N, C-alpha and C positions, 0 to 999 in steps of 0.2 A: 736970695735963691742958694748962696754960698753956706749961708748956717745951715740949711737942708743938707748941701752937700758934704758937709764935713762931721758931718752927725749918721752919715748912710754906715751901719754896720758892716766892717771887712767881709769877702768874700772870695773863695777859692773855685779857681776854674776846675770840674773835673779832666782827667788825666784823658778822659776817652768821651767826647761826646756824641749820643747816639744819634742817628742818620733821622729817625723820627721821633720828634721829642712828645711826651704827654699832651694832651688837649687840657689847655687849662681852663678851670673850673669858673676862674671868677674875672673880671672884666677889667681894665681902667678905669676910673672912677667910681667903682662899686665902693660901696659904704659895707663895713664887715666889721664883728669885733672876735675876739677869741672866747670859747665859748667852753675851754676848759679848767680856766683859773676862775677862784672866785676874784671880785672886783675887777672885773676884765677890762683890757682897753679897746680902744673901736678908735677906727680911722678909714681914711680912703685911699685905695690902692693907688699908686702911682707909678706903680714897676713892676716887672714879672723878668724875672731870671732862671737860668737852668746853671744851679753851682751844685759846689762840694761844700757846705754847711761844716767848717771846721769844729765846732764845740761838739757837735753830736753825730758826724760823721755821716749825711746825709744828703743822699745827691738827688736832686729833684728839682722841680719849682720851686722854687721862693718868691713871694710877694712883697712888694715891699707899699709900705702902710704907711702914710704922713698921722700920724696920732691926730685927733681931733683935740682945741685946745681944751676940754672938758676932761680927757680921759686920764687915769690918774696917772698913768707914770711921764705925763706929757712935762711936766717940770722936768725931769733929769734925760728926757731924749726928745726929739722930735720925730721920731720913724724907726720902724723896726722892720726887720723881716719877719715872714707864717709862713711856716708849712700849711700847706692846703686842708690836713687834717686839721687842724687846729681854730681854723675860722668859720664863721658861717656869714651869710649876708644879712644885712638890715635894712628893714622898711623904714618909711619916712617917720612912722608914728613910731618905732623902735628907736630909732636915732634920735628922735626928740626925748623920748623918755630919759634915755640912758643923758642926755647933754642936762634935762633938767635934773637928774642925779646928783651932779656935780657943780651946781650952780652956785 
C-alpha cells in the first residue's frame, strides 16, 4: 500500500468548497478507461475527491484510478487521477480484451 500512496499525484484543495458537490458518475471499484487518447490506460477507481487540479486549473470531481498491471503506463506510474469527462466504464469483456492486448 505504501507504494501506491507514494505515487498518488499531488492535489490542491479549492479555496471554496461548494455546499452541494456534483453527483458522481463512477463508483469505487468500477473499471474504466481513458477514451480520448490512443493507447489508453485503464484501471479500477479506488478514490474520488473534489479538488483543484493545478496543471490545467480545473476544479471538480477527480477519480483516482489504480492502473491495471497491463495498462500501458503502469511501468511508470501505479495510479493516476482522471476527469469524469475523460473516462468511460469498462464491461468485463472489454476489460479482458484490453488485458489481452498487452499480455
